[in-house]
VEXKE-163406 format. One record per residue (C-alpha): residue number from 1; residue in one letter; x, y, z. Coordinates in steps of 0.02 Angstrom, whole numbers. Each point is the difference from the previous one (the first is absolute). Layout:
% residues N
<atom><pos>NUM</pos><code>A</code><xx>X</xx><yy>Y</yy><zz>Z</zz></atom>
...
END
This chain:
% residues 222
<atom><pos>1</pos><code>X</code><xx>3406</xx><yy>7685</yy><zz>7485</zz></atom>
<atom><pos>2</pos><code>X</code><xx>95</xx><yy>-136</yy><zz>93</zz></atom>
<atom><pos>3</pos><code>X</code><xx>189</xx><yy>3</yy><zz>-21</zz></atom>
<atom><pos>4</pos><code>X</code><xx>68</xx><yy>-115</yy><zz>-136</zz></atom>
<atom><pos>5</pos><code>X</code><xx>36</xx><yy>-175</yy><zz>66</zz></atom>
<atom><pos>6</pos><code>X</code><xx>-116</xx><yy>19</yy><zz>151</zz></atom>
<atom><pos>7</pos><code>X</code><xx>-172</xx><yy>-6</yy><zz>-82</zz></atom>
<atom><pos>8</pos><code>X</code><xx>-21</xx><yy>-187</yy><zz>39</zz></atom>
<atom><pos>9</pos><code>X</code><xx>78</xx><yy>5</yy><zz>173</zz></atom>
<atom><pos>10</pos><code>X</code><xx>-96</xx><yy>-105</yy><zz>125</zz></atom>
<atom><pos>11</pos><code>X</code><xx>11</xx><yy>0</yy><zz>188</zz></atom>
<atom><pos>12</pos><code>X</code><xx>16</xx><yy>-161</yy><zz>99</zz></atom>
<atom><pos>13</pos><code>X</code><xx>-143</xx><yy>48</yy><zz>116</zz></atom>
<atom><pos>14</pos><code>X</code><xx>-151</xx><yy>-54</yy><zz>-106</zz></atom>
<atom><pos>15</pos><code>X</code><xx>89</xx><yy>-159</yy><zz>-52</zz></atom>
<atom><pos>16</pos><code>X</code><xx>36</xx><yy>-39</yy><zz>183</zz></atom>
<atom><pos>17</pos><code>X</code><xx>-185</xx><yy>21</yy><zz>41</zz></atom>
<atom><pos>18</pos><code>X</code><xx>-40</xx><yy>-119</yy><zz>-143</zz></atom>
<atom><pos>19</pos><code>X</code><xx>124</xx><yy>-126</yy><zz>71</zz></atom>
<atom><pos>20</pos><code>X</code><xx>-85</xx><yy>7</yy><zz>170</zz></atom>
<atom><pos>21</pos><code>X</code><xx>-172</xx><yy>-25</yy><zz>-79</zz></atom>
<atom><pos>22</pos><code>X</code><xx>67</xx><yy>-149</yy><zz>-98</zz></atom>
<atom><pos>23</pos><code>X</code><xx>70</xx><yy>-70</yy><zz>163</zz></atom>
<atom><pos>24</pos><code>X</code><xx>-175</xx><yy>4</yy><zz>74</zz></atom>
<atom><pos>25</pos><code>X</code><xx>-79</xx><yy>-73</yy><zz>-159</zz></atom>
<atom><pos>26</pos><code>X</code><xx>124</xx><yy>-145</yy><zz>-14</zz></atom>
<atom><pos>27</pos><code>X</code><xx>-14</xx><yy>-39</yy><zz>187</zz></atom>
<atom><pos>28</pos><code>X</code><xx>-190</xx><yy>-3</yy><zz>-14</zz></atom>
<atom><pos>29</pos><code>X</code><xx>2</xx><yy>-115</yy><zz>-151</zz></atom>
<atom><pos>30</pos><code>X</code><xx>124</xx><yy>-120</yy><zz>79</zz></atom>
<atom><pos>31</pos><code>X</code><xx>-99</xx><yy>-11</yy><zz>162</zz></atom>
<atom><pos>32</pos><code>X</code><xx>-165</xx><yy>-27</yy><zz>-93</zz></atom>
<atom><pos>33</pos><code>X</code><xx>82</xx><yy>-133</yy><zz>-108</zz></atom>
<atom><pos>34</pos><code>X</code><xx>82</xx><yy>-97</yy><zz>142</zz></atom>
<atom><pos>35</pos><code>X</code><xx>-135</xx><yy>18</yy><zz>134</zz></atom>
<atom><pos>36</pos><code>X</code><xx>-156</xx><yy>-11</yy><zz>-108</zz></atom>
<atom><pos>37</pos><code>X</code><xx>51</xx><yy>-103</yy><zz>-152</zz></atom>
<atom><pos>38</pos><code>X</code><xx>144</xx><yy>-105</yy><zz>69</zz></atom>
<atom><pos>39</pos><code>X</code><xx>-70</xx><yy>-59</yy><zz>169</zz></atom>
<atom><pos>40</pos><code>X</code><xx>111</xx><yy>104</yy><zz>114</zz></atom>
<atom><pos>41</pos><code>X</code><xx>172</xx><yy>-6</yy><zz>80</zz></atom>
<atom><pos>42</pos><code>X</code><xx>91</xx><yy>-114</yy><zz>122</zz></atom>
<atom><pos>43</pos><code>X</code><xx>177</xx><yy>-54</yy><zz>44</zz></atom>
<atom><pos>44</pos><code>X</code><xx>-69</xx><yy>-170</yy><zz>52</zz></atom>
<atom><pos>45</pos><code>X</code><xx>-156</xx><yy>-79</yy><zz>-73</zz></atom>
<atom><pos>46</pos><code>X</code><xx>-70</xx><yy>-160</yy><zz>-74</zz></atom>
<atom><pos>47</pos><code>X</code><xx>-45</xx><yy>108</yy><zz>-149</zz></atom>
<atom><pos>48</pos><code>X</code><xx>175</xx><yy>24</yy><zz>-70</zz></atom>
<atom><pos>49</pos><code>X</code><xx>-54</xx><yy>138</yy><zz>-118</zz></atom>
<atom><pos>50</pos><code>X</code><xx>-27</xx><yy>112</yy><zz>151</zz></atom>
<atom><pos>51</pos><code>X</code><xx>187</xx><yy>-18</yy><zz>31</zz></atom>
<atom><pos>52</pos><code>X</code><xx>38</xx><yy>41</yy><zz>-182</zz></atom>
<atom><pos>53</pos><code>X</code><xx>-109</xx><yy>156</yy><zz>11</zz></atom>
<atom><pos>54</pos><code>X</code><xx>126</xx><yy>76</yy><zz>120</zz></atom>
<atom><pos>55</pos><code>X</code><xx>125</xx><yy>3</yy><zz>-144</zz></atom>
<atom><pos>56</pos><code>X</code><xx>-89</xx><yy>131</yy><zz>-108</zz></atom>
<atom><pos>57</pos><code>X</code><xx>-54</xx><yy>94</yy><zz>156</zz></atom>
<atom><pos>58</pos><code>X</code><xx>177</xx><yy>25</yy><zz>64</zz></atom>
<atom><pos>59</pos><code>X</code><xx>82</xx><yy>18</yy><zz>-171</zz></atom>
<atom><pos>60</pos><code>X</code><xx>-121</xx><yy>127</yy><zz>-74</zz></atom>
<atom><pos>61</pos><code>X</code><xx>-54</xx><yy>104</yy><zz>149</zz></atom>
<atom><pos>62</pos><code>X</code><xx>149</xx><yy>-25</yy><zz>115</zz></atom>
<atom><pos>63</pos><code>X</code><xx>143</xx><yy>-12</yy><zz>-123</zz></atom>
<atom><pos>64</pos><code>X</code><xx>-47</xx><yy>100</yy><zz>-155</zz></atom>
<atom><pos>65</pos><code>X</code><xx>-120</xx><yy>132</yy><zz>66</zz></atom>
<atom><pos>66</pos><code>X</code><xx>89</xx><yy>39</yy><zz>163</zz></atom>
<atom><pos>67</pos><code>X</code><xx>167</xx><yy>-10</yy><zz>-91</zz></atom>
<atom><pos>68</pos><code>X</code><xx>-66</xx><yy>128</yy><zz>-124</zz></atom>
<atom><pos>69</pos><code>X</code><xx>-55</xx><yy>114</yy><zz>142</zz></atom>
<atom><pos>70</pos><code>X</code><xx>175</xx><yy>-16</yy><zz>73</zz></atom>
<atom><pos>71</pos><code>X</code><xx>75</xx><yy>59</yy><zz>-164</zz></atom>
<atom><pos>72</pos><code>X</code><xx>-116</xx><yy>152</yy><zz>0</zz></atom>
<atom><pos>73</pos><code>X</code><xx>31</xx><yy>43</yy><zz>183</zz></atom>
<atom><pos>74</pos><code>X</code><xx>120</xx><yy>142</yy><zz>-39</zz></atom>
<atom><pos>75</pos><code>X</code><xx>-138</xx><yy>81</yy><zz>-104</zz></atom>
<atom><pos>76</pos><code>X</code><xx>-149</xx><yy>-39</yy><zz>112</zz></atom>
<atom><pos>77</pos><code>X</code><xx>60</xx><yy>11</yy><zz>180</zz></atom>
<atom><pos>78</pos><code>X</code><xx>15</xx><yy>171</yy><zz>80</zz></atom>
<atom><pos>79</pos><code>X</code><xx>130</xx><yy>49</yy><zz>128</zz></atom>
<atom><pos>80</pos><code>X</code><xx>189</xx><yy>-9</yy><zz>2</zz></atom>
<atom><pos>81</pos><code>X</code><xx>110</xx><yy>-102</yy><zz>-114</zz></atom>
<atom><pos>82</pos><code>X</code><xx>36</xx><yy>-115</yy><zz>146</zz></atom>
<atom><pos>83</pos><code>X</code><xx>-187</xx><yy>-33</yy><zz>24</zz></atom>
<atom><pos>84</pos><code>X</code><xx>-21</xx><yy>-36</yy><zz>-185</zz></atom>
<atom><pos>85</pos><code>X</code><xx>149</xx><yy>-118</yy><zz>2</zz></atom>
<atom><pos>86</pos><code>X</code><xx>-67</xx><yy>-92</yy><zz>151</zz></atom>
<atom><pos>87</pos><code>X</code><xx>-172</xx><yy>-26</yy><zz>-79</zz></atom>
<atom><pos>88</pos><code>X</code><xx>85</xx><yy>-54</yy><zz>-162</zz></atom>
<atom><pos>89</pos><code>X</code><xx>103</xx><yy>-136</yy><zz>83</zz></atom>
<atom><pos>90</pos><code>X</code><xx>-137</xx><yy>-60</yy><zz>119</zz></atom>
<atom><pos>91</pos><code>X</code><xx>-124</xx><yy>-20</yy><zz>-143</zz></atom>
<atom><pos>92</pos><code>X</code><xx>131</xx><yy>-94</yy><zz>-101</zz></atom>
<atom><pos>93</pos><code>X</code><xx>32</xx><yy>-113</yy><zz>150</zz></atom>
<atom><pos>94</pos><code>X</code><xx>-187</xx><yy>-36</yy><zz>14</zz></atom>
<atom><pos>95</pos><code>X</code><xx>-5</xx><yy>-39</yy><zz>-186</zz></atom>
<atom><pos>96</pos><code>X</code><xx>150</xx><yy>-115</yy><zz>15</zz></atom>
<atom><pos>97</pos><code>X</code><xx>-78</xx><yy>-96</yy><zz>147</zz></atom>
<atom><pos>98</pos><code>X</code><xx>-164</xx><yy>-12</yy><zz>-96</zz></atom>
<atom><pos>99</pos><code>X</code><xx>91</xx><yy>-69</yy><zz>-151</zz></atom>
<atom><pos>100</pos><code>X</code><xx>84</xx><yy>-131</yy><zz>109</zz></atom>
<atom><pos>101</pos><code>X</code><xx>-168</xx><yy>-51</yy><zz>74</zz></atom>
<atom><pos>102</pos><code>X</code><xx>-76</xx><yy>-11</yy><zz>-174</zz></atom>
<atom><pos>103</pos><code>X</code><xx>137</xx><yy>-115</yy><zz>-60</zz></atom>
<atom><pos>104</pos><code>X</code><xx>-14</xx><yy>-105</yy><zz>159</zz></atom>
<atom><pos>105</pos><code>X</code><xx>-187</xx><yy>-19</yy><zz>-30</zz></atom>
<atom><pos>106</pos><code>X</code><xx>17</xx><yy>-64</yy><zz>-178</zz></atom>
<atom><pos>107</pos><code>X</code><xx>138</xx><yy>-123</yy><zz>47</zz></atom>
<atom><pos>108</pos><code>X</code><xx>-107</xx><yy>-63</yy><zz>145</zz></atom>
<atom><pos>109</pos><code>X</code><xx>-149</xx><yy>-20</yy><zz>-117</zz></atom>
<atom><pos>110</pos><code>X</code><xx>100</xx><yy>-96</yy><zz>-130</zz></atom>
<atom><pos>111</pos><code>X</code><xx>88</xx><yy>-111</yy><zz>126</zz></atom>
<atom><pos>112</pos><code>X</code><xx>-164</xx><yy>-49</yy><zz>86</zz></atom>
<atom><pos>113</pos><code>X</code><xx>-76</xx><yy>-49</yy><zz>-168</zz></atom>
<atom><pos>114</pos><code>X</code><xx>159</xx><yy>-82</yy><zz>-66</zz></atom>
<atom><pos>115</pos><code>X</code><xx>19</xx><yy>126</yy><zz>-142</zz></atom>
<atom><pos>116</pos><code>X</code><xx>179</xx><yy>25</yy><zz>-64</zz></atom>
<atom><pos>117</pos><code>X</code><xx>82</xx><yy>167</yy><zz>44</zz></atom>
<atom><pos>118</pos><code>X</code><xx>81</xx><yy>125</yy><zz>-119</zz></atom>
<atom><pos>119</pos><code>X</code><xx>-62</xx><yy>-72</yy><zz>-165</zz></atom>
<atom><pos>120</pos><code>X</code><xx>-69</xx><yy>159</yy><zz>-81</zz></atom>
<atom><pos>121</pos><code>X</code><xx>79</xx><yy>161</yy><zz>-63</zz></atom>
<atom><pos>122</pos><code>X</code><xx>-115</xx><yy>91</yy><zz>122</zz></atom>
<atom><pos>123</pos><code>X</code><xx>84</xx><yy>-88</yy><zz>147</zz></atom>
<atom><pos>124</pos><code>X</code><xx>175</xx><yy>30</yy><zz>-68</zz></atom>
<atom><pos>125</pos><code>X</code><xx>-31</xx><yy>186</yy><zz>-21</zz></atom>
<atom><pos>126</pos><code>X</code><xx>-82</xx><yy>5</yy><zz>171</zz></atom>
<atom><pos>127</pos><code>X</code><xx>155</xx><yy>-68</yy><zz>87</zz></atom>
<atom><pos>128</pos><code>X</code><xx>113</xx><yy>115</yy><zz>-101</zz></atom>
<atom><pos>129</pos><code>X</code><xx>-108</xx><yy>151</yy><zz>44</zz></atom>
<atom><pos>130</pos><code>X</code><xx>-9</xx><yy>-32</yy><zz>188</zz></atom>
<atom><pos>131</pos><code>X</code><xx>188</xx><yy>-35</yy><zz>4</zz></atom>
<atom><pos>132</pos><code>X</code><xx>40</xx><yy>164</yy><zz>-90</zz></atom>
<atom><pos>133</pos><code>X</code><xx>-121</xx><yy>92</yy><zz>113</zz></atom>
<atom><pos>134</pos><code>X</code><xx>85</xx><yy>-67</yy><zz>157</zz></atom>
<atom><pos>135</pos><code>X</code><xx>172</xx><yy>44</yy><zz>-70</zz></atom>
<atom><pos>136</pos><code>X</code><xx>-59</xx><yy>175</yy><zz>-46</zz></atom>
<atom><pos>137</pos><code>X</code><xx>-70</xx><yy>27</yy><zz>175</zz></atom>
<atom><pos>138</pos><code>X</code><xx>159</xx><yy>-59</yy><zz>85</zz></atom>
<atom><pos>139</pos><code>X</code><xx>113</xx><yy>107</yy><zz>-109</zz></atom>
<atom><pos>140</pos><code>X</code><xx>-111</xx><yy>151</yy><zz>24</zz></atom>
<atom><pos>141</pos><code>X</code><xx>-13</xx><yy>-25</yy><zz>188</zz></atom>
<atom><pos>142</pos><code>X</code><xx>188</xx><yy>-6</yy><zz>25</zz></atom>
<atom><pos>143</pos><code>X</code><xx>30</xx><yy>141</yy><zz>-124</zz></atom>
<atom><pos>144</pos><code>X</code><xx>-129</xx><yy>126</yy><zz>64</zz></atom>
<atom><pos>145</pos><code>X</code><xx>-64</xx><yy>-54</yy><zz>170</zz></atom>
<atom><pos>146</pos><code>X</code><xx>124</xx><yy>-97</yy><zz>107</zz></atom>
<atom><pos>147</pos><code>X</code><xx>143</xx><yy>35</yy><zz>12</zz></atom>
<atom><pos>148</pos><code>X</code><xx>-11</xx><yy>98</yy><zz>-162</zz></atom>
<atom><pos>149</pos><code>X</code><xx>129</xx><yy>21</yy><zz>-135</zz></atom>
<atom><pos>150</pos><code>X</code><xx>101</xx><yy>157</yy><zz>-34</zz></atom>
<atom><pos>151</pos><code>X</code><xx>-91</xx><yy>141</yy><zz>-89</zz></atom>
<atom><pos>152</pos><code>X</code><xx>94</xx><yy>-27</yy><zz>-162</zz></atom>
<atom><pos>153</pos><code>X</code><xx>-41</xx><yy>-185</yy><zz>-2</zz></atom>
<atom><pos>154</pos><code>X</code><xx>-182</xx><yy>35</yy><zz>40</zz></atom>
<atom><pos>155</pos><code>X</code><xx>-14</xx><yy>126</yy><zz>-142</zz></atom>
<atom><pos>156</pos><code>X</code><xx>79</xx><yy>-116</yy><zz>-129</zz></atom>
<atom><pos>157</pos><code>X</code><xx>-106</xx><yy>-149</yy><zz>53</zz></atom>
<atom><pos>158</pos><code>X</code><xx>-167</xx><yy>95</yy><zz>8</zz></atom>
<atom><pos>159</pos><code>X</code><xx>-39</xx><yy>-2</yy><zz>-189</zz></atom>
<atom><pos>160</pos><code>X</code><xx>33</xx><yy>-186</yy><zz>-5</zz></atom>
<atom><pos>161</pos><code>X</code><xx>-103</xx><yy>-29</yy><zz>157</zz></atom>
<atom><pos>162</pos><code>X</code><xx>-146</xx><yy>95</yy><zz>-78</zz></atom>
<atom><pos>163</pos><code>X</code><xx>17</xx><yy>-86</yy><zz>-169</zz></atom>
<atom><pos>164</pos><code>X</code><xx>11</xx><yy>-175</yy><zz>76</zz></atom>
<atom><pos>165</pos><code>X</code><xx>-150</xx><yy>36</yy><zz>111</zz></atom>
<atom><pos>166</pos><code>X</code><xx>-108</xx><yy>40</yy><zz>-153</zz></atom>
<atom><pos>167</pos><code>X</code><xx>68</xx><yy>-152</yy><zz>-94</zz></atom>
<atom><pos>168</pos><code>X</code><xx>-39</xx><yy>-116</yy><zz>145</zz></atom>
<atom><pos>169</pos><code>X</code><xx>-176</xx><yy>73</yy><zz>17</zz></atom>
<atom><pos>170</pos><code>X</code><xx>-38</xx><yy>-33</yy><zz>-183</zz></atom>
<atom><pos>171</pos><code>X</code><xx>79</xx><yy>-172</yy><zz>11</zz></atom>
<atom><pos>172</pos><code>X</code><xx>-119</xx><yy>-36</yy><zz>144</zz></atom>
<atom><pos>173</pos><code>X</code><xx>-146</xx><yy>66</yy><zz>-103</zz></atom>
<atom><pos>174</pos><code>X</code><xx>48</xx><yy>-109</yy><zz>-149</zz></atom>
<atom><pos>175</pos><code>X</code><xx>11</xx><yy>-151</yy><zz>116</zz></atom>
<atom><pos>176</pos><code>X</code><xx>-171</xx><yy>40</yy><zz>73</zz></atom>
<atom><pos>177</pos><code>X</code><xx>-75</xx><yy>20</yy><zz>-174</zz></atom>
<atom><pos>178</pos><code>X</code><xx>66</xx><yy>-172</yy><zz>-48</zz></atom>
<atom><pos>179</pos><code>X</code><xx>-76</xx><yy>-75</yy><zz>157</zz></atom>
<atom><pos>180</pos><code>X</code><xx>-167</xx><yy>81</yy><zz>-38</zz></atom>
<atom><pos>181</pos><code>X</code><xx>6</xx><yy>-65</yy><zz>-179</zz></atom>
<atom><pos>182</pos><code>X</code><xx>29</xx><yy>-176</yy><zz>68</zz></atom>
<atom><pos>183</pos><code>X</code><xx>-152</xx><yy>19</yy><zz>112</zz></atom>
<atom><pos>184</pos><code>X</code><xx>-103</xx><yy>76</yy><zz>-141</zz></atom>
<atom><pos>185</pos><code>X</code><xx>35</xx><yy>-149</yy><zz>-113</zz></atom>
<atom><pos>186</pos><code>X</code><xx>-79</xx><yy>-110</yy><zz>133</zz></atom>
<atom><pos>187</pos><code>X</code><xx>-155</xx><yy>111</yy><zz>1</zz></atom>
<atom><pos>188</pos><code>X</code><xx>-20</xx><yy>51</yy><zz>-182</zz></atom>
<atom><pos>189</pos><code>X</code><xx>-113</xx><yy>-146</yy><zz>-46</zz></atom>
<atom><pos>190</pos><code>X</code><xx>-130</xx><yy>62</yy><zz>122</zz></atom>
<atom><pos>191</pos><code>X</code><xx>-2</xx><yy>184</yy><zz>-57</zz></atom>
<atom><pos>192</pos><code>X</code><xx>-58</xx><yy>52</yy><zz>173</zz></atom>
<atom><pos>193</pos><code>X</code><xx>20</xx><yy>149</yy><zz>116</zz></atom>
<atom><pos>194</pos><code>X</code><xx>157</xx><yy>-72</yy><zz>77</zz></atom>
<atom><pos>195</pos><code>X</code><xx>90</xx><yy>2</yy><zz>-168</zz></atom>
<atom><pos>196</pos><code>X</code><xx>-46</xx><yy>184</yy><zz>-21</zz></atom>
<atom><pos>197</pos><code>X</code><xx>65</xx><yy>41</yy><zz>174</zz></atom>
<atom><pos>198</pos><code>X</code><xx>165</xx><yy>-85</yy><zz>-40</zz></atom>
<atom><pos>199</pos><code>X</code><xx>16</xx><yy>97</yy><zz>-164</zz></atom>
<atom><pos>200</pos><code>X</code><xx>-40</xx><yy>169</yy><zz>78</zz></atom>
<atom><pos>201</pos><code>X</code><xx>119</xx><yy>-35</yy><zz>144</zz></atom>
<atom><pos>202</pos><code>X</code><xx>142</xx><yy>-30</yy><zz>-123</zz></atom>
<atom><pos>203</pos><code>X</code><xx>-41</xx><yy>158</yy><zz>-98</zz></atom>
<atom><pos>204</pos><code>X</code><xx>-8</xx><yy>110</yy><zz>155</zz></atom>
<atom><pos>205</pos><code>X</code><xx>162</xx><yy>-70</yy><zz>70</zz></atom>
<atom><pos>206</pos><code>X</code><xx>87</xx><yy>51</yy><zz>-162</zz></atom>
<atom><pos>207</pos><code>X</code><xx>-76</xx><yy>174</yy><zz>9</zz></atom>
<atom><pos>208</pos><code>X</code><xx>56</xx><yy>14</yy><zz>182</zz></atom>
<atom><pos>209</pos><code>X</code><xx>179</xx><yy>-41</yy><zz>-50</zz></atom>
<atom><pos>210</pos><code>X</code><xx>-3</xx><yy>131</yy><zz>-137</zz></atom>
<atom><pos>211</pos><code>X</code><xx>-68</xx><yy>129</yy><zz>123</zz></atom>
<atom><pos>212</pos><code>X</code><xx>139</xx><yy>-40</yy><zz>125</zz></atom>
<atom><pos>213</pos><code>X</code><xx>131</xx><yy>18</yy><zz>-136</zz></atom>
<atom><pos>214</pos><code>X</code><xx>-70</xx><yy>169</yy><zz>-54</zz></atom>
<atom><pos>215</pos><code>X</code><xx>-9</xx><yy>59</yy><zz>180</zz></atom>
<atom><pos>216</pos><code>X</code><xx>187</xx><yy>-31</yy><zz>18</zz></atom>
<atom><pos>217</pos><code>X</code><xx>56</xx><yy>82</yy><zz>-162</zz></atom>
<atom><pos>218</pos><code>X</code><xx>-118</xx><yy>149</yy><zz>-8</zz></atom>
<atom><pos>219</pos><code>X</code><xx>36</xx><yy>161</yy><zz>96</zz></atom>
<atom><pos>220</pos><code>X</code><xx>-91</xx><yy>32</yy><zz>162</zz></atom>
<atom><pos>221</pos><code>X</code><xx>-118</xx><yy>148</yy><zz>14</zz></atom>
<atom><pos>222</pos><code>X</code><xx>7</xx><yy>104</yy><zz>159</zz></atom>
END
C-alpha cells in the first residue's frame, strides 16, 4: 500500500512529454492554418494579410511555445546546471525576439492599411505581456547570468522569478486566446475548416500552458 499522502503523487516526466507533443501539434496547426488557409507569410507584400500572418506565427510558435520550452528547460535538458541555465536564457531570448517581430508585423499590417493601433483589449494585454517578459528577462539575466547577484539575493528572488514566469506565460496564453477569438468571429459565419483549426489551436495552447505549469511544480523522476 502506498504511504499516506503519496498515493496521488505524479512525476513531471509524463507531463513534460505531453507538453512536447502539444508543442508539435500546435505548431502543425498554426502552419497549416497560415500556409494553407491564410495564403502564406511575407514581411512585404501587396497582399497585406500575408504580413499579418507573421503575427500569429511569431507570437504562438516563437513567443508562447518556445517560451514554454524555456521554462521547462531545467526539467528537460540534461547536463550541468550551467548548461540548463544557458539553454533556459537562450530560449527565452529567442522567444522575446520572436514576440518583438510579431508585434512589429501587426503594427506594419495596420499602418499599411490605415487601421488604428491599440484599440482592443487583446492589443493592450499584448503590449503589457511583452513588456513584462522583457523586464523579467533583463532582471533574470543580471541576477543569474551576468554579472550575477549574491547567493542570498539569488535565493530570495528565485521563487518570485519562477512565479512571475508562469504568470507571464498564462498572460500570453490569455492574450493569444483573445486574438484567436477575434479571428474566429470573422470566420464563424462560414463554419468551415479554418474555424475548426482556430478553435483547436486555442484549446491546445491552453493545454500546453497547463502542461508547462505542471512540469515546473511537479517533482522530477530520476
